[in-house]
C-alpha positions as CSV (number, residue, x, y, z in Angstrom):
1,M,143.9,77.9,86.2
2,K,140.4,78.5,84.8
3,I,138.1,79.4,87.7
4,L,134.3,79.6,87.4
5,V,132.8,82.0,90.0
6,F,129.2,82.0,91.1
7,G,128.4,85.7,91.8
8,H,129.3,88.7,89.8
9,S,128.5,92.0,91.5
10,G,128.9,91.1,95.1
11,Q,131.8,92.2,97.2
12,V,134.0,89.1,96.9
13,A,132.9,88.3,93.4
14,T,133.9,91.8,92.3
15,E,137.3,91.3,93.8
16,L,137.6,87.9,92.2
17,R,137.0,89.4,88.8
18,A,139.8,91.9,89.5
19,L,142.2,88.9,89.8
20,D,141.6,87.8,86.2
21,G,145.0,87.6,84.4
22,D,147.6,85.3,82.9
23,D,147.9,83.1,86.0
24,V,144.2,82.8,86.7
25,Q,141.3,83.2,84.2
26,I,138.1,84.2,86.0
27,T,134.7,83.7,84.6
28,A,132.0,85.2,86.9
29,L,128.4,84.3,86.5
30,A,125.6,86.8,87.1
31,R,122.1,85.7,88.0
32,A,121.2,85.8,84.3
33,D,123.9,83.2,83.6
34,A,123.1,80.9,86.6
35,D,120.1,81.5,88.8
36,L,120.9,80.1,92.3
37,T,117.2,79.5,92.9
38,E,117.6,76.7,90.3
39,P,120.4,74.4,91.6
40,A,120.3,72.2,88.5
41,A,121.2,75.2,86.4
42,C,124.3,75.8,88.6
43,A,125.5,72.3,88.0
44,A,124.8,72.6,84.3
45,A,126.9,75.8,84.2
46,I,129.8,74.0,85.7
47,N,129.6,71.2,83.1
48,A,129.2,73.7,80.3
49,H,132.2,75.8,81.3
50,A,134.4,72.9,82.2
51,P,136.6,74.9,84.6
52,D,139.6,73.8,86.6
53,A,138.0,75.0,89.9
54,V,134.8,76.6,91.1
55,I,134.4,79.4,93.7
56,N,130.9,80.1,95.2
57,A,130.9,83.7,96.1
58,A,127.1,84.1,95.9
59,A,124.6,83.8,98.7
60,Y,121.3,84.9,100.2
61,T,122.8,87.5,102.6
62,A,119.8,89.6,103.5
63,V,120.0,88.4,107.1
64,D,116.8,90.0,108.4
65,K,114.7,89.3,105.3
66,A,115.7,85.6,105.5
67,E,113.7,85.3,108.7
68,S,110.5,85.5,106.6
69,D,111.9,84.0,103.4
70,L,113.2,80.6,104.5
71,E,112.4,78.8,101.3
72,T,114.5,81.1,99.1
73,A,117.3,81.3,101.6
74,Q,117.4,77.5,101.8
75,I,117.6,77.0,98.1
76,I,120.3,79.7,97.5
77,N,122.5,79.0,100.6
78,A,122.1,75.2,100.9
79,D,120.6,73.5,97.8
80,A,122.6,75.5,95.2
81,P,126.0,74.9,96.8
82,A,125.1,71.3,97.2
83,A,124.5,71.0,93.5
84,M,127.7,72.8,92.7
85,A,129.7,70.6,95.1
86,R,128.3,67.4,93.5
87,A,129.1,68.7,90.0
88,C,132.7,69.5,91.1
89,A,133.1,66.2,92.8
90,A,132.0,64.4,89.6
91,R,134.6,66.3,87.6
92,D,137.2,65.9,90.4
93,I,137.9,69.7,90.6
94,P,138.3,72.0,93.6
95,F,135.2,73.7,95.0
96,V,135.6,76.6,97.4
97,S,132.5,78.0,99.0
98,I,132.3,81.1,101.3
99,S,130.4,80.7,104.6
100,T,129.9,82.7,107.7
101,D,130.4,83.1,111.5
102,Y,126.6,83.0,111.8
103,V,126.8,79.2,111.9
104,F,127.8,79.5,115.5
105,S,125.7,80.5,118.5
106,G,127.7,83.6,119.2
107,A,128.1,82.7,122.9
108,G,131.2,83.2,125.0
109,D,134.4,85.1,124.1
110,T,136.7,82.3,122.8
111,P,137.5,82.3,119.0
112,W,135.5,79.6,117.2
113,T,137.6,76.8,115.6
114,P,136.4,75.0,112.4
115,V,135.7,71.8,114.5
116,D,133.5,73.6,117.1
117,P,129.8,72.5,117.1
118,T,127.6,74.8,115.1
119,D,124.5,76.3,116.6
120,P,123.0,79.0,114.3
121,Q,120.5,81.3,115.8
122,S,119.0,82.7,112.6
123,V,117.5,81.4,109.3
124,Y,120.6,82.8,107.5
125,G,122.9,80.9,109.8
126,R,120.9,77.7,109.6
127,T,120.8,77.7,105.8
128,K,124.5,78.4,105.5
129,R,125.2,75.6,107.9
130,D,123.0,73.3,105.9
131,G,125.0,74.3,102.8
132,E,128.2,73.4,104.6
133,V,127.0,70.0,105.6
134,A,125.9,69.2,102.1
135,I,129.3,70.2,100.6
136,V,131.2,68.1,103.1
137,T,129.1,65.0,102.3
138,T,129.9,65.1,98.6
139,G,133.4,63.8,99.3
140,G,135.0,65.9,96.6
141,R,137.9,68.4,96.7
142,Y,136.4,71.2,98.7
143,A,137.0,74.0,101.1
144,V,134.3,75.8,103.1
145,L,135.8,79.2,104.1
146,R,134.0,80.8,106.9
147,T,134.5,84.6,107.2
148,S,133.0,87.6,108.9
149,W,132.2,91.3,108.6
150,V,133.1,91.6,104.9
151,V,134.0,95.1,103.8
152,S,135.2,96.7,100.5
153,G,135.0,99.8,98.4
154,H,131.9,98.6,96.6
155,G,128.5,97.1,97.4
156,N,126.8,97.6,100.7
157,N,128.9,97.2,103.8
158,F,129.7,98.8,107.2
159,V,132.6,100.9,106.0
160,K,130.5,102.6,103.2
161,T,127.6,103.1,105.6
162,M,129.7,104.7,108.2
163,L,131.3,107.0,105.7
164,R,127.9,108.1,104.5
165,I,126.2,108.5,107.8
166,G,129.2,109.9,109.6
167,A,129.5,112.7,107.1
168,E,125.9,113.7,107.9
169,R,125.9,113.6,111.7
170,D,128.0,114.8,114.6
171,A,127.5,111.7,116.7
172,L,126.3,108.1,116.4
173,T,125.4,105.2,118.7
174,I,127.0,101.9,117.6
175,V,126.7,98.4,119.0
176,A,129.8,97.6,121.1
177,D,129.1,94.1,122.5
178,Q,129.4,92.3,119.1
179,I,133.1,91.3,118.6
180,G,134.6,90.0,115.4
181,G,137.2,90.5,112.7
182,P,136.4,92.9,109.8
183,T,137.6,91.2,106.6
184,G,138.5,92.8,103.3
185,A,136.7,91.3,100.3
186,A,140.0,91.6,98.3
187,E,141.8,89.5,100.9
188,I,139.0,86.9,100.8
189,A,139.2,86.7,97.1
190,R,142.9,86.1,97.1
191,A,142.5,83.5,99.8
192,C,139.9,81.6,97.8
193,V,142.1,81.5,94.7
194,A,145.1,80.3,96.7
195,I,143.0,77.6,98.4
196,A,141.6,76.4,95.0
197,K,145.2,76.1,93.6
198,T,146.3,74.1,96.6
199,L,143.3,71.7,96.5
200,A,144.1,71.0,92.8
201,S,147.3,69.2,93.9
202,E,146.5,68.4,97.5
203,P,143.0,67.2,97.8
204,E,143.7,65.8,101.3
205,K,143.5,69.4,102.5
206,S,139.8,69.5,101.9
207,G,137.8,70.7,104.9
208,I,136.3,73.6,106.7
209,Y,138.5,76.7,107.4
210,H,138.2,80.1,108.9
211,F,139.5,83.4,107.6
212,S,138.9,86.8,109.2
213,G,140.7,90.1,109.7
214,A,142.8,90.9,112.8
215,P,142.7,92.2,115.4
216,D,139.2,91.4,116.7
217,T,137.2,94.5,117.5
218,S,133.7,95.7,118.2
219,W,131.5,97.5,115.7
220,A,131.8,100.7,117.7
221,D,135.6,100.6,117.8
222,F,135.6,99.7,114.1
223,A,133.4,102.8,113.4
224,R,135.9,104.9,115.4
225,A,138.8,103.6,113.3
226,I,136.9,104.4,110.1
227,F,136.1,108.0,111.2
228,D,139.7,108.5,112.4
229,A,141.2,107.2,109.1
230,A,138.7,109.2,107.0
231,K,139.1,112.3,109.1
232,I,135.4,112.5,109.8
233,P,134.6,114.3,113.1
234,C,131.8,112.0,114.2
235,A,131.7,110.9,117.9
236,V,130.7,107.3,118.7
237,T,128.8,106.2,121.8
238,N,128.7,102.5,122.7
239,I,125.4,100.7,123.0
240,P,124.4,97.1,123.7
241,S,122.8,94.9,121.0
242,S,119.6,95.0,123.0
243,D,119.3,98.7,122.2
244,Y,119.3,97.9,118.5
245,P,116.9,95.0,118.0
246,T,116.8,93.2,114.6
247,P,114.6,90.4,113.1
248,A,117.6,88.1,113.0
249,E,119.8,87.7,116.0
250,R,123.4,88.8,115.5
251,P,126.1,86.7,117.2
252,L,127.9,88.6,120.0
253,N,131.0,86.5,119.6
254,S,132.1,86.3,115.9
255,R,135.8,85.7,116.7
256,L,137.3,83.1,114.4
257,D,140.3,81.0,115.1
258,C,142.2,80.9,111.7
259,T,145.2,78.8,112.7
260,M,144.2,75.8,110.6
261,T,144.0,78.0,107.5
262,E,147.5,79.3,108.0
263,A,148.8,75.8,108.7
264,A,147.2,74.2,105.6
265,F,147.6,77.0,103.1
266,G,150.1,79.5,104.5
267,I,147.4,82.2,104.6
268,S,147.6,84.4,107.7
269,R,144.9,86.7,109.0
270,P,145.0,90.0,107.2
271,D,145.2,93.3,109.2
272,W,141.9,95.0,108.7
273,R,143.5,98.4,109.3
274,E,145.5,97.9,106.1
275,S,142.4,96.7,104.3
276,L,140.6,99.9,105.5
277,T,143.4,102.1,104.3
278,H,143.1,100.5,100.8
279,I,139.3,100.9,100.8
280,L,139.4,104.5,101.8
281,T,141.9,105.2,99.0
282,Q,139.6,103.6,96.5
283,L,136.8,105.8,97.8
284,D,138.9,109.0,97.8
285,F,139.1,109.5,101.6
286,P,140.0,111.5,103.5
287,K,138.3,114.2,101.5
288,D,140.2,117.5,100.9
């Protein structure tokens, strides 16, 4: 299967490029190849490459910056995926687009299902939700894959930040009232490819799905796990989100119910502790 990927150096796009081989041929487009601020160029790239499937692993993910940059976030997170979805529908090929837990309000403590009403509390969340709606309305072979707390051995993410800061300090205060599932980018990449393959032969499985690591945890407990695994002697003290204000509101409840994904595609929630072990090995931790 020839898969065209939007995104090149991001966490999931990097892992998708690593999957290139005999079974799957990955072509990943950098911004110079397809600028997401020009949705028509994205559609043109799909027509030019004539792939068997498309995965959108690119997005405007600067959550706080989006609060003052609505226009750009809307184009990249909503208009561009809409153009991609229309181009894929016209060619009758699968389109898989990665979305986020930020489309929900973050209220309560029950895991969100794919059919729960969305209620985003930030510009980032609203633009990603608008992208989802646009994809669904195209009527093609599609999967919107909502995920959360993406981590890997490359790019900017919580694991790498904790390893850097933890090595510099004896103690940290970390938010403990935000709960979710850390998710390895490598696992997301493999899930996207598996879903694209299934949609090629089973278009009736098109829909919105969830995929996040297990078990659900807090940022503070995740930090403790990182320090323990990396053998970094940094103590963690719990604080509420109110002690760490940000321009964009973070959801307190990022738990995702992933049962529909397993039922449709046979993909179960990955154990983030195994993902963390793999990431630390890539980054040569624990240090001697």
